[in-house]
N, C-alpha and C positions, 0 to 999 in steps of 0.2 A: 407311361407306366400306369398300370391300373392295380387296384387292390380291392378287396372285399370288405364291406361294412355290414354288420348285422343291424337290422331295423327292429326295434322293440316298441310295443305300444306305450303311449304316454301315460302319465299318472291318472288322468281323468278316465281314459279308456280302460285302464287296469282296474280302477275302482268300480266302474260300471260292470265290467266282466266278472269281478269278484262277487258283487252283489247278485248279479244274475245267476252265477254259479251256485251261490248259497241257496237261492230260491229253488233252483233245479234239484239240488241235493235234498232240500226239505220236501219238495214235491215227490221225489223218488222214494224217500224213506216213509212218508205218510200215505201216499196213494199208490204209486206204481209197484213197489215191492210187494205189498199185500195182495194186489190183484194179479200181477204178471209174474211173480216169483223170480226165476233166474234172469229174465230180461230186465226186471226192475233192479236187480243187483248190479247188472252190467251198466244200466242207465245211471244209477247212483254213483258207481265207481268212475265213470267217464265225467259226470258232473263234478265230482270231487277233484278229479285231476285238473279240469279246467279252472276250478276255483283256486286250487293251489298255484297253478301257473300264474294267474292274474294277481294273486296275493303276493307271490314272490316278486313280480314286476312292480307292484305297488309299494311294497315295504323295503325292497332291496335297492341299494344305490347302483348296483350292477345290472340287474334284470336279465331276462332271457329273450333273445331275439326270435321273432316269428318267421323272418326270412332274411336273405342276404342280397345285396346289390353290388354290382361292380362299379367302382368310381374311378374315373380317369383323373390322374394327377395333373395339377396345374403346372407343375415343374416341367412337364413335357412340352407344353405350349411355350413357356418361357425359354427353354433350351432351344426350341426351333427358332424362335425369334432371334435369340442371341447368336445362334449359328449362322443364320442368314445374314445378319448385320455384319458379323465378323468376315464372312466370305465376301460380302459386297465391298467392305473396306479394303480387303486384300486385292480385289479386282480393280478398285480405283487406284491402288498403288502399282498396278501392273504386274503383280507377282504370278498369278496363274494365267495360263493361256485360256482362250475362249473355250476350247474343248475341255480343259481341266475344270474350268469354272462351271460349265454345264453339268459335268459328271458329278462334281462335289455337291452342287445345288440339288440335283436329282437324288443323291444319296441322303442328304439332309431331309428332304421332303418325304422320302420313303420311311424314315424313322418316326414320322408323325404318327 
């Protein structure tokens, strides 16, 4: 069984991102907007958004993830092990036939 986990920047990376964002906002307001006009406003708005994102991650206990990853549950491995051990014990007791044993073993392995 797998599930998704959001990955967010750490506190140190968020602090660096926020400081860099502030510098880009300052650069945008003082240099780029007066020279490039509309482009400078877009530049400054994007820099402000980046700054706010990293500030939120730095000061919030929850934060915002930058991407997600799929994580495989360890329970699946433990279930597989337990199922094979149980089936092996039943085989030792002579309960399933050889054909039934192989079918059930293949079924358990497919669930992995």
